[in-house]
N, C-alpha and C positions, 0 to 999 in steps of 0.2 A: 504494500500500500504506500502510495506517495504521500509524503508529509509536506504541507506548505509551510511558509513562515508563520502563518496564523495558527496552525495546529494540525493534528493528525486525524481529527474527527471528520467524518463524511456524512452528509445528510442521508438518512435511510428511509424516512417516511414523513409525509405531511398529512395532517388531519387523521392521525392514527386513532381509530376508535377502540374503546375498551368497554365491554359490557353492553354493546349495542348489537342488534341483529343485522350484521353485515358480513359478507365474506372477508376474511382476513382480519377480523376484529379480535382483539385480545380479550381474555375473560375479564369480568368485572373485578374490582377490588372489593374483597369481602372484609368487612370490619365488624368487630363486636362492640357492644355497649357494656357498661359495668353491670347491668342487670341481666346479662346473658343473651340479649337479643342480637341478631345479626342483620346487617344491611349491606346492600350491594351498591357500589358506586360505579357510575358509568359516565362516559363523556368522550371527548376528543382531545388529543394532544396536538397542538399546532405543528410542531416539528420535532422529530427525534433524530439526533446525530449519534453515530456509534463510532468507536475507535478501538483498534487493537493496540494495547500499550502494556508493556511489562508482563506479557503473557496473560492478560485479562482483557475482557471486553467491557468498555466503559460507555456510559450513556450520558448525553447532554439533552435536556428537554428545553425547548424554547416556547414561550407563550407570547405571541405578538400582541402589542398594545398600542392604541392610538395616543394614550397619555404620554406626555414628555417626561423623560427621566424617571420612570416608574422603578421603585426599589422594593426589595423584600424586607419588610420590617419584622425582625425576629420576635419582637414583643407581641406583634399581632399574631404570629404563628403560635406562640406559647399560649395565647389567650383564645385560640380557635377562631380568629377573625380572618386569617389569610392562609387557607390550607390547599387551595387549588394547585398551585405550582409544585409544591412538595408531594402532593398526591400523585402527580404524574410520575415522579421518580419512584414512588412506592409501587405503582402499577408495573413498571418495567423491572424493578428488582424482584418482585414477587413472581412474575411470569417468565422472565429471561428473554433471550432473543427468540423471536417468533420464527426465524428461519433456521438457525443453527441449533436452537434449543440449549445454548450455552447460558450460564448465569451472567447477569449484568451487574456491574459495579457502578454506583452513581458517581458521576463526575461533576455535574452542575445542573442547576435549574435556573433558567434565566428569563427575565422579561426582556423582550426585544422591542424597542420603540420603533414605530413606523414614521414618527414625526421628529425631525432633528431638533436637538437642543440648541437654542440660540445663545450666542455669546457676544458680549460687547468687547471689541478690540480697538486699540488706538490706530492700527495700521494693518492693511491686508497681509503684509509679509509675516505678521505675528499670528495668523489664523492657524488653528490646529487642523490636522488632516480630516478628510471626510469621515473616516472611521470613528473619530472622536464624537461626532454629532449623533451617531447611532450606537453608542457603546451599550452593550447589554449589561443589565444589573440583576443580581440575584444572590445565589450562593454557589461557591465553587470549592470542591474538595482540594485541599492543599496538595494531596498526593497526585492529583490530576493536572496541576498547574502547568507542568512542562509539556504534558500531552496537548493541552489547549493552546499554548503559546510556545513555539519551539525556541524562542529567544529567552525564555524564562527558565531558570532563575538567574542566569548570567547577568541580566539587567537589573534584577531585584524589583522591577516594576514592569508590569505588562503594558504594552502599547495598545492593546485591544480590549482588555478587561480591567475592571477596578480591582486589581490584584497586586499586592506588594508584600514583601516579607521584611521582617525586622532582622537585626544582626544575629539574633539567636535562632533564626530560621522559622519562627512562628509568623502567621499572617499578621499584617499590620492592622491597627485599630480601624482605619477607614477602608479596609479592604473587604471585598466580598468573599475572601478565602476563609475557610474553616478547616480545622483538623478533623480527622475521623471521629475522635472522641467527642468533639463539640457537636 
C-alpha cells in the first residue's frame, strides 16, 4: 500500500450503514442498559478510512459537518451529550473489517468541516495552506499519529491535524491526541 505524506489510510466506504436493511450493511451496535434491557443502534457512517500499520488494521471515521471548526468536547461525551462520532468507532471495532473479517483498531474519529474556517491576516503571503481551513477535529489515538501523518512525530506537530506531542512524548494539552489509556 502506498503511503502519502498525509498518511497511510485509504478511504474504504462512504455512507456505510450499520443496523439498516441494506446489502453490505454492518450489524447494529447492541448496547445494554443498567436494568438489563438491550437496544440496537443503527445509522450511517459518513466515511470510513482503513490503514494497515504495524501489523494491525486501523480505522478512521469521518463525520462531515457544515458547522465551522466543529470539535469533540470530551465533557459532552462523558455526560452523554455527544456520542454519535465515538459510536461509529464502536461499530467498527465490534464488527471488524467487513471484507477481510480482521479486527479493527480505532485510530481516530473526526469531524470534517465542509465550510472553511476564516482567518484574518495582515498580508496574503502570511495565509496558511488550504488544508488548514478544512482541518478535521476530533480524537486521535497517539499510537496512530505516525500512520495518519507520515511526517509525525519528527515534526512534533502535525501539519494536517490538531496533533502535537510534548517533550515527554504525551499528546499536548490543545491536541486532539489521546493515549490508549485515556
